[in-house]
N, C-alpha and C positions, 0 to 999 in steps of 0.2 A: 504494500500500500504506500502511496506517496503521501507524506504528511508534512505540513508546514505550519508554522505558528499562525494562529488566527489574528494576532495583533498586526496591524498594518498602519504605516504612516501614509500621509498624502490625502488626496480628496476623498470625501465620504463616498462609498460605493453607491451607485444608482440602483434603486430597488428594481427597476425594469430589467436591468442587466441580469440580476439574480433569477428573476422569473423567466427570462429568455433562456438562460442556461439550463434551467430545470426543464422547460418545455422541450428544448432540443434533446436533453438527456432522456426524457420519457420516450421520445420517438426513436432515438438512435439505439438505446439499450433494448427497447422492445424488439427492434428489428435485428440487432446484431449480437445481443447478449452483453452482460456486464463485463466479463473478463476481456472480451474482444474489443470493447469500446475504450479508447484512450482519451485522456484529457485533451490532447492536441486536437483530436477529431471533433470533440465537443466545442471547443473554442472557435475552431475554424468554421463550423456550421452555424455557430451563434454570431460570428463576425465580431468577436471581441478578442483583445490580446490575452495571452495565457495568464499574465499576472492578475487579470480581473477575476479569473476563476478562484484564485487563492484569497482574494478580498472577501469572498462570500463563503467559501468552503475550506475547512481545515485539511481535507483529504478527499480522495476519490471515494473512500468508504462513506464519509459524511455526506457527500454528494449523492451517492446511491441511496442512502436512507431518506434523503429529502425527495428524491425521484419517486421512491415508493409511496411517500405521503401524497405527492401530487397526483400520481396515477390513481391511488385509492380514493382520493377526494372526488376526482372526476367520475370514477366508477360508481361511487356511492350516490352521487347526484343523479346519475342515470337510473340507478336501482330504485331510488325513492320515487321517481316518476311512475314506476310500475307498482311498487309495493304500497304506495300511499294513494293510489287511484281509487277514490271512493265509489266510482261508478261500477266497479267490479268486486266480486266476492274475494276474500283473501286467497283462496286456492287459485282462482282465475288470475289474480295478480302475479302470483309466483310463476305459474305456468306461462303466462304471456311474456314474462321477463326472459325465461329460458328459450322460448320460441324466438324472441327477438335476437338473442345471442347466437342461436344456431343459424339463423338466416345470415347474420353478419359474418360468421366464420365461413359459411359456404361461399359468400361473395368474395372473401379474401383468400380463397383456396386453402383454408384450414391452416393458415400460417400464424405464427406468433403466440397464440394462446393468451394466457393471463400473465401479465408482467410479474405479479407477485408470486405466482406459481413458478415462473422461470427463475426468479431470484431465489426462491426456496431450494430449487434443485441445484443451482449454481453456486450460491454464495453463503447460504445460511450456516453451513458447517464451519466456515472459515472466519466469520465475523459476528461477534456478539451484538454489535450495533445493528447490523442488518437483520439478524435473527429477532431481536427484540422489537424492531420496528415492524417486521412482518407479523409477529404475533399480535401486536396492538391493532394493526389494520385488519387482519383476518377476524379478530374479535368484533371490530366495528361492523364489518359486513355481516357476521353471524348474528349480531344484535338486531339488525334490520329484518333478517329472515325470521328470527325468533319472535319478534313482535307480531309479524304477520301470521305465523303459525299459531301463536297464542290466541289471536283473534279468531282463527278458524276453529280452534278447540272450544273457545267460549261460545261460539255459535252452534256448536255441535256438528260442524261439517266434517271433522276428523276426530278420531278417537284420542283419548287422553292417557293411554297406557304409558307413554313416554313423555317426559317433560319437553316443552318446546325448545329449550336450549340444546338438549341432546339431539333432537330432530334437526334443528338448524345446523349444528356442527356437522352432523352426518351428511346432510344434503350438500353443504358447501364443500366438504372434504371430497365427496364423491364426484362433484362437478369438476374440481381441480384435477382429480385423477383422470376423468374422462377427457379433459382437455389435453393432457399429456399423450394419451392414446390417440386422440384425434390428430395431433401433429405427427406422430410416428406413422400412422396409417394413411394420412391425408384423406380422411373419410369422415362423414358425419355419423357413422354407425355407432361409435362409442357414446356420442351425445344423445342419439335416439334411444340407445339401450338405457342410458341414465334416466331419460324421461319415462320410459316404459316402467322401470322399476320404481322410481320415486312416486309417480302418480298412479301406478297400478297396484303397488303393494305397501308403500310407506305412508304416503298422504292419500289414502283412499277416501274419495269424496262420499260423504253421507248426505243423502237428500232429505232435507227437513222441511216441514210445512211452515 
């Protein structure tokens, strides 16, 4: 890991430079992977001098952690548009989210998958900072699913044999695994299998009056 002191003299860093670097980082790391992405590549694509990078980030590791946060925040914003849609029942919201994601992966030829899942496979074993950031963001995503599943249980749409937190973690973990298989096979079969099991056996819809 490249590490430099966070203390810097000179002009105060521009906030938009930091945001620009992170945006470029999300796109580049998602496409090329964390290890294969160099700082020089990031600053060139962001059109900033290399010294500007270290005005904002103490190391590539710290940059990667902030990239995870930015990616997760964007993903959660999209997730909320589905899971907080009051026009649909809670199970319909969850299913519509996964349907949207499957369509998107088809359109992109099953490439890239989830950036957080990619980071988990590539860097979590080697960086406690990355690992802790991933755990925090995975929990944030799980909390959104948990809230929706809890609502479905309260309405009697699904059984309450398992706590919503357990179901939410299982569903999200299974989805991440399906995305890895999707990339390996370049096929939507793992994603469709995921849907069949989740909505055919785990979140079995009960029809209530």
